[in-house]
PDB file of the backbone (N, CA, C, O) and the ligand in Angstrom, with CONECT records:
HET     ZN  A 101       1
ATOM      1  N   UNK A   1     -18.757 -13.423  -6.240  1.00  0.00           N
ATOM      2  CA  UNK A   1     -17.803 -14.510  -6.524  1.00  0.00           C
ATOM      3  C   UNK A   1     -17.700 -15.405  -5.297  1.00  0.00           C
ATOM      4  O   UNK A   1     -17.203 -14.978  -4.255  1.00  0.00           O
ATOM      5  N   UNK A   2     -18.158 -16.613  -5.414  1.00  0.00           N
ATOM      6  CA  UNK A   2     -17.970 -17.554  -4.321  1.00  0.00           C
ATOM      7  C   UNK A   2     -16.629 -18.246  -4.489  1.00  0.00           C
ATOM      8  O   UNK A   2     -16.417 -19.018  -5.425  1.00  0.00           O
ATOM      9  N   UNK A   3     -15.745 -17.955  -3.578  1.00  0.00           N
ATOM     10  CA  UNK A   3     -14.368 -18.364  -3.782  1.00  0.00           C
ATOM     11  C   UNK A   3     -13.820 -19.180  -2.647  1.00  0.00           C
ATOM     12  O   UNK A   3     -13.676 -18.681  -1.531  1.00  0.00           O
ATOM     13  N   UNK A   4     -13.522 -20.396  -2.907  1.00  0.00           N
ATOM     14  CA  UNK A   4     -12.653 -21.112  -1.997  1.00  0.00           C
ATOM     15  C   UNK A   4     -11.295 -21.166  -2.662  1.00  0.00           C
ATOM     16  O   UNK A   4     -11.138 -21.748  -3.735  1.00  0.00           O
ATOM     17  N   UNK A   5     -10.338 -20.570  -2.030  1.00  0.00           N
ATOM     18  CA  UNK A   5      -9.013 -20.494  -2.637  1.00  0.00           C
ATOM     19  C   UNK A   5      -8.486 -21.883  -2.960  1.00  0.00           C
ATOM     20  O   UNK A   5      -7.726 -22.073  -3.910  1.00  0.00           O
ATOM     21  N   UNK A   6      -8.899 -22.834  -2.161  1.00  0.00           N
ATOM     22  CA  UNK A   6      -8.461 -24.208  -2.332  1.00  0.00           C
ATOM     23  C   UNK A   6      -8.810 -24.736  -3.728  1.00  0.00           C
ATOM     24  O   UNK A   6      -8.120 -25.602  -4.266  1.00  0.00           O
ATOM     25  N   UNK A   7      -9.880 -24.206  -4.298  1.00  0.00           N
ATOM     26  CA  UNK A   7     -10.331 -24.706  -5.598  1.00  0.00           C
ATOM     27  C   UNK A   7      -9.977 -23.745  -6.724  1.00  0.00           C
ATOM     28  O   UNK A   7     -10.477 -23.866  -7.842  1.00  0.00           O
ATOM     29  N   UNK A   8      -9.124 -22.806  -6.417  1.00  0.00           N
ATOM     30  CA  UNK A   8      -8.894 -21.699  -7.342  1.00  0.00           C
ATOM     31  C   UNK A   8      -7.622 -21.850  -8.165  1.00  0.00           C
ATOM     32  O   UNK A   8      -7.257 -20.935  -8.903  1.00  0.00           O
ATOM     33  N   UNK A   9      -6.951 -22.970  -8.055  1.00  0.00           N
ATOM     34  CA  UNK A   9      -5.635 -23.103  -8.676  1.00  0.00           C
ATOM     35  C   UNK A   9      -5.633 -22.720 -10.147  1.00  0.00           C
ATOM     36  O   UNK A   9      -4.709 -22.057 -10.619  1.00  0.00           O
ATOM     37  N   UNK A  10      -6.652 -23.132 -10.865  1.00  0.00           N
ATOM     38  CA  UNK A  10      -6.630 -22.932 -12.311  1.00  0.00           C
ATOM     39  C   UNK A  10      -6.724 -21.465 -12.704  1.00  0.00           C
ATOM     40  O   UNK A  10      -6.163 -21.051 -13.719  1.00  0.00           O
ATOM     41  N   UNK A  11      -7.439 -20.675 -11.895  1.00  0.00           N
ATOM     42  CA  UNK A  11      -7.604 -19.282 -12.256  1.00  0.00           C
ATOM     43  C   UNK A  11      -6.609 -18.373 -11.551  1.00  0.00           C
ATOM     44  O   UNK A  11      -6.617 -17.158 -11.753  1.00  0.00           O
ATOM     45  N   UNK A  12      -5.773 -18.948 -10.746  1.00  0.00           N
ATOM     46  CA  UNK A  12      -4.859 -18.136  -9.951  1.00  0.00           C
ATOM     47  C   UNK A  12      -3.949 -17.272 -10.816  1.00  0.00           C
ATOM     48  O   UNK A  12      -3.792 -16.080 -10.550  1.00  0.00           O
ATOM     49  N   UNK A  13      -3.364 -17.847 -11.823  1.00  0.00           N
ATOM     50  CA  UNK A  13      -2.431 -17.082 -12.650  1.00  0.00           C
ATOM     51  C   UNK A  13      -3.128 -15.942 -13.382  1.00  0.00           C
ATOM     52  O   UNK A  13      -2.535 -14.892 -13.629  1.00  0.00           O
ATOM     53  N   UNK A  14      -4.403 -16.166 -13.727  1.00  0.00           N
ATOM     54  CA  UNK A  14      -5.123 -15.147 -14.469  1.00  0.00           C
ATOM     55  C   UNK A  14      -5.629 -14.014 -13.605  1.00  0.00           C
ATOM     56  O   UNK A  14      -5.983 -12.951 -14.115  1.00  0.00           O
ATOM     57  N   UNK A  15      -5.666 -14.228 -12.305  1.00  0.00           N
ATOM     58  CA  UNK A  15      -6.220 -13.204 -11.434  1.00  0.00           C
ATOM     59  C   UNK A  15      -5.417 -13.091 -10.147  1.00  0.00           C
ATOM     60  O   UNK A  15      -5.967 -13.147  -9.047  1.00  0.00           O
ATOM     61  N   UNK A  16      -4.144 -12.937 -10.298  1.00  0.00           N
ATOM     62  CA  UNK A  16      -3.252 -12.893  -9.142  1.00  0.00           C
ATOM     63  C   UNK A  16      -3.528 -11.706  -8.210  1.00  0.00           C
ATOM     64  O   UNK A  16      -3.508 -11.879  -6.992  1.00  0.00           O
ATOM     65  N   UNK A  17      -3.784 -10.507  -8.746  1.00  0.00           N
ATOM     66  CA  UNK A  17      -4.056  -9.375  -7.836  1.00  0.00           C
ATOM     67  C   UNK A  17      -5.227  -9.637  -6.903  1.00  0.00           C
ATOM     68  O   UNK A  17      -5.177  -9.268  -5.730  1.00  0.00           O
ATOM     69  N   UNK A  18      -6.279 -10.270  -7.408  1.00  0.00           N
ATOM     70  CA  UNK A  18      -7.428 -10.591  -6.564  1.00  0.00           C
ATOM     71  C   UNK A  18      -7.035 -11.596  -5.497  1.00  0.00           C
ATOM     72  O   UNK A  18      -7.420 -11.461  -4.336  1.00  0.00           O
ATOM     73  N   UNK A  19      -6.275 -12.594  -5.887  1.00  0.00           N
ATOM     74  CA  UNK A  19      -5.825 -13.602  -4.936  1.00  0.00           C
ATOM     75  C   UNK A  19      -5.020 -12.963  -3.805  1.00  0.00           C
ATOM     76  O   UNK A  19      -5.200 -13.291  -2.632  1.00  0.00           O
ATOM     77  N   UNK A  20      -4.135 -12.050  -4.179  1.00  0.00           N
ATOM     78  CA  UNK A  20      -3.292 -11.405  -3.176  1.00  0.00           C
ATOM     79  C   UNK A  20      -4.139 -10.624  -2.184  1.00  0.00           C
ATOM     80  O   UNK A  20      -3.848 -10.615  -0.987  1.00  0.00           O
ATOM     81  N   UNK A  21      -5.185  -9.969  -2.673  1.00  0.00           N
ATOM     82  CA  UNK A  21      -6.083  -9.246  -1.768  1.00  0.00           C
ATOM     83  C   UNK A  21      -6.724 -10.180  -0.747  1.00  0.00           C
ATOM     84  O   UNK A  21      -6.963  -9.793   0.397  1.00  0.00           O
ATOM     85  N   UNK A  22      -6.999 -11.406  -1.168  1.00  0.00           N
ATOM     86  CA  UNK A  22      -7.683 -12.349  -0.285  1.00  0.00           C
ATOM     87  C   UNK A  22      -6.757 -12.962   0.758  1.00  0.00           C
ATOM     88  O   UNK A  22      -7.222 -13.488   1.769  1.00  0.00           O
ATOM     89  N   UNK A  23      -5.459 -12.896   0.520  1.00  0.00           N
ATOM     90  CA  UNK A  23      -4.528 -13.595   1.412  1.00  0.00           C
ATOM     91  C   UNK A  23      -3.510 -12.681   2.084  1.00  0.00           C
ATOM     92  O   UNK A  23      -2.659 -13.163   2.832  1.00  0.00           O
ATOM     93  N   UNK A  24      -3.577 -11.367   1.835  1.00  0.00           N
ATOM     94  CA  UNK A  24      -2.498 -10.509   2.322  1.00  0.00           C
ATOM     95  C   UNK A  24      -2.502 -10.347   3.841  1.00  0.00           C
ATOM     96  O   UNK A  24      -1.459 -10.096   4.446  1.00  0.00           O
ATOM     97  N   UNK A  25      -3.689 -10.491   4.461  1.00  0.00           N
ATOM     98  CA  UNK A  25      -3.743 -10.405   5.917  1.00  0.00           C
ATOM     99  C   UNK A  25      -4.470 -11.632   6.460  1.00  0.00           C
ATOM    100  O   UNK A  25      -5.580 -11.521   6.981  1.00  0.00           O
ATOM    101  N   UNK A  26      -3.857 -12.774   6.340  1.00  0.00           N
ATOM    102  CA  UNK A  26      -4.548 -14.029   6.645  1.00  0.00           C
ATOM    103  C   UNK A  26      -4.870 -14.191   8.117  1.00  0.00           C
ATOM    104  O   UNK A  26      -4.033 -13.948   8.986  1.00  0.00           O
ATOM    105  N   UNK A  27      -6.106 -14.610   8.380  1.00  0.00           N
ATOM    106  CA  UNK A  27      -6.530 -14.894   9.752  1.00  0.00           C
ATOM    107  C   UNK A  27      -7.007 -16.333   9.884  1.00  0.00           C
ATOM    108  O   UNK A  27      -7.264 -16.813  10.988  1.00  0.00           O
ATOM    109  N   UNK A  28      -7.122 -17.012   8.756  1.00  0.00           N
ATOM    110  CA  UNK A  28      -7.589 -18.394   8.785  1.00  0.00           C
ATOM    111  C   UNK A  28      -6.641 -19.272   7.984  1.00  0.00           C
ATOM    112  O   UNK A  28      -6.064 -18.840   6.987  1.00  0.00           O
ATOM    113  N   UNK A  29      -6.492 -20.497   8.432  1.00  0.00           N
ATOM    114  CA  UNK A  29      -5.687 -21.469   7.712  1.00  0.00           C
ATOM    115  C   UNK A  29      -6.577 -22.664   7.385  1.00  0.00           C
ATOM    116  O   UNK A  29      -7.430 -23.049   8.185  1.00  0.00           O
ATOM    117  N   UNK A  30      -6.377 -23.243   6.212  1.00  0.00           N
ATOM    118  CA  UNK A  30      -7.176 -24.389   5.821  1.00  0.00           C
ATOM    119  C   UNK A  30      -6.530 -25.669   6.329  1.00  0.00           C
ATOM    120  O   UNK A  30      -5.393 -25.985   5.978  1.00  0.00           O
ATOM    121  N   UNK A  31      -7.260 -26.398   7.151  1.00  0.00           N
ATOM    122  CA  UNK A  31      -6.707 -27.631   7.720  1.00  0.00           C
ATOM    123  C   UNK A  31      -6.581 -28.710   6.663  1.00  0.00           C
ATOM    124  O   UNK A  31      -5.826 -29.668   6.829  1.00  0.00           O
ATOM    125  N   UNK A  32      -7.313 -28.556   5.590  1.00  0.00           N
ATOM    126  CA  UNK A  32      -7.323 -29.570   4.540  1.00  0.00           C
ATOM    127  C   UNK A  32      -6.155 -29.399   3.579  1.00  0.00           C
ATOM    128  O   UNK A  32      -5.521 -30.384   3.200  1.00  0.00           O
ATOM    129  N   UNK A  33      -5.860 -28.165   3.177  1.00  0.00           N
ATOM    130  CA  UNK A  33      -4.814 -27.963   2.171  1.00  0.00           C
ATOM    131  C   UNK A  33      -3.725 -26.978   2.567  1.00  0.00           C
ATOM    132  O   UNK A  33      -2.798 -26.743   1.792  1.00  0.00           O
ATOM    133  N   UNK A  34      -3.818 -26.402   3.751  1.00  0.00           N
ATOM    134  CA  UNK A  34      -2.706 -25.590   4.223  1.00  0.00           C
ATOM    135  C   UNK A  34      -2.658 -24.187   3.676  1.00  0.00           C
ATOM    136  O   UNK A  34      -1.698 -23.460   3.930  1.00  0.00           O
ATOM    137  N   UNK A  35      -3.665 -23.789   2.935  1.00  0.00           N
ATOM    138  CA  UNK A  35      -3.693 -22.415   2.444  1.00  0.00           C
ATOM    139  C   UNK A  35      -4.131 -21.470   3.560  1.00  0.00           C
ATOM    140  O   UNK A  35      -4.686 -21.892   4.574  1.00  0.00           O
ATOM    141  N   UNK A  36      -3.869 -20.190   3.348  1.00  0.00           N
ATOM    142  CA  UNK A  36      -4.324 -19.194   4.307  1.00  0.00           C
ATOM    143  C   UNK A  36      -5.169 -18.162   3.579  1.00  0.00           C
ATOM    144  O   UNK A  36      -5.036 -17.981   2.369  1.00  0.00           O
ATOM    145  N   UNK A  37      -6.052 -17.477   4.334  1.00  0.00           N
ATOM    146  CA  UNK A  37      -6.911 -16.469   3.740  1.00  0.00           C
ATOM    147  C   UNK A  37      -7.384 -15.489   4.802  1.00  0.00           C
ATOM    148  O   UNK A  37      -7.346 -15.776   5.999  1.00  0.00           O
ATOM    149  N   UNK A  38      -7.833 -14.317   4.336  1.00  0.00           N
ATOM    150  CA  UNK A  38      -8.365 -13.316   5.251  1.00  0.00           C
ATOM    151  C   UNK A  38      -9.685 -13.762   5.857  1.00  0.00           C
ATOM    152  O   UNK A  38      -9.975 -13.478   7.019  1.00  0.00           O
ATOM    153  N   UNK A  39     -10.485 -14.468   5.056  1.00  0.00           N
ATOM    154  CA  UNK A  39     -11.831 -14.838   5.482  1.00  0.00           C
ATOM    155  C   UNK A  39     -12.027 -16.340   5.401  1.00  0.00           C
ATOM    156  O   UNK A  39     -11.504 -16.999   4.502  1.00  0.00           O
ATOM    157  N   UNK A  40     -12.791 -16.877   6.356  1.00  0.00           N
ATOM    158  CA  UNK A  40     -12.937 -18.326   6.393  1.00  0.00           C
ATOM    159  C   UNK A  40     -13.743 -18.858   5.222  1.00  0.00           C
ATOM    160  O   UNK A  40     -13.629 -20.030   4.863  1.00  0.00           O
ATOM    161  N   UNK A  41     -14.554 -18.003   4.629  1.00  0.00           N
ATOM    162  CA  UNK A  41     -15.351 -18.484   3.508  1.00  0.00           C
ATOM    163  C   UNK A  41     -14.489 -18.804   2.290  1.00  0.00           C
ATOM    164  O   UNK A  41     -14.956 -19.432   1.340  1.00  0.00           O
ATOM    165  N   UNK A  42     -13.255 -18.378   2.321  1.00  0.00           N
ATOM    166  CA  UNK A  42     -12.368 -18.641   1.202  1.00  0.00           C
ATOM    167  C   UNK A  42     -11.612 -19.957   1.338  1.00  0.00           C
ATOM    168  O   UNK A  42     -10.776 -20.291   0.498  1.00  0.00           O
ATOM    169  N   UNK A  43     -11.909 -20.699   2.397  1.00  0.00           N
ATOM    170  CA  UNK A  43     -11.198 -21.954   2.618  1.00  0.00           C
ATOM    171  C   UNK A  43     -12.197 -23.102   2.760  1.00  0.00           C
ATOM    172  O   UNK A  43     -13.326 -22.896   3.207  1.00  0.00           O
ATOM    173  N   UNK A  44     -11.781 -24.307   2.379  1.00  0.00           N
ATOM    174  CA  UNK A  44     -12.715 -25.423   2.428  1.00  0.00           C
ATOM    175  C   UNK A  44     -12.803 -26.027   3.832  1.00  0.00           C
ATOM    176  O   UNK A  44     -13.815 -26.635   4.182  1.00  0.00           O
ATOM    177  N   UNK A  45     -11.745 -25.862   4.640  1.00  0.00           N
ATOM    178  CA  UNK A  45     -11.780 -26.378   6.013  1.00  0.00           C
ATOM    179  C   UNK A  45     -11.057 -25.388   6.918  1.00  0.00           C
ATOM    180  O   UNK A  45      -9.979 -25.686   7.431  1.00  0.00           O
ATOM    181  N   UNK A  46     -11.653 -24.201   7.119  1.00  0.00           N
ATOM    182  CA  UNK A  46     -10.976 -23.101   7.789  1.00  0.00           C
ATOM    183  C   UNK A  46     -10.802 -23.305   9.278  1.00  0.00           C
ATOM    184  O   UNK A  46     -11.671 -23.863   9.948  1.00  0.00           O
ATOM    185  N   UNK A  47      -9.674 -22.849   9.786  1.00  0.00           N
ATOM    186  CA  UNK A  47      -9.394 -22.833  11.217  1.00  0.00           C
ATOM    187  C   UNK A  47      -8.790 -21.471  11.533  1.00  0.00           C
ATOM    188  O   UNK A  47      -7.839 -21.033  10.885  1.00  0.00           O
ATOM    189  N   UNK A  48      -9.350 -20.816  12.527  1.00  0.00           N
ATOM    190  CA  UNK A  48      -8.871 -19.481  12.846  1.00  0.00           C
ATOM    191  C   UNK A  48      -7.475 -19.540  13.455  1.00  0.00           C
ATOM    192  O   UNK A  48      -7.200 -20.339  14.350  1.00  0.00           O
ATOM    193  N   UNK A  49      -6.612 -18.684  12.955  1.00  0.00           N
ATOM    194  CA  UNK A  49      -5.282 -18.589  13.537  1.00  0.00           C
ATOM    195  C   UNK A  49      -5.348 -17.657  14.741  1.00  0.00           C
ATOM    196  O   UNK A  49      -6.237 -16.810  14.825  1.00  0.00           O
ATOM    197  N   UNK A  50      -4.433 -17.806  15.651  1.00  0.00           N
ATOM    198  CA  UNK A  50      -4.446 -16.962  16.829  1.00  0.00           C
ATOM    199  C   UNK A  50      -4.106 -15.527  16.461  1.00  0.00           C
ATOM    200  O   UNK A  50      -3.237 -15.262  15.631  1.00  0.00           O
ATOM    201  N   UNK A  51      -4.810 -14.620  17.096  1.00  0.00           N
ATOM    202  CA  UNK A  51      -4.480 -13.218  16.918  1.00  0.00           C
ATOM    203  C   UNK A  51      -3.182 -12.921  17.654  1.00  0.00           C
ATOM    204  O   UNK A  51      -2.784 -13.641  18.569  1.00  0.00           O
ATOM    205  N   UNK A  52      -2.537 -11.846  17.233  1.00  0.00           N
ATOM    206  CA  UNK A  52      -1.284 -11.499  17.872  1.00  0.00           C
ATOM    207  C   UNK A  52      -1.516 -11.061  19.319  1.00  0.00           C
ATOM    208  O   UNK A  52      -0.563 -10.727  20.024  1.00  0.00           O
TER     209      UNK A  52
HETATM  210 ZN    ZN A 101      -8.793 -26.019   1.647  1.00  0.00          ZN2+
END
């Protein structure tokens, strides 16, 4: 599944558990749309957030 969360709005309601898995420990934020995700491949314009 090639997933950019940014483009996933339509399927989000149908597959919420999968979405939650992708965002529960976010390390990247999308500079374009403000979403967060565990992996940068899930965002259209990813920027790494600072580690703790
Ligand atoms: Zn995006």
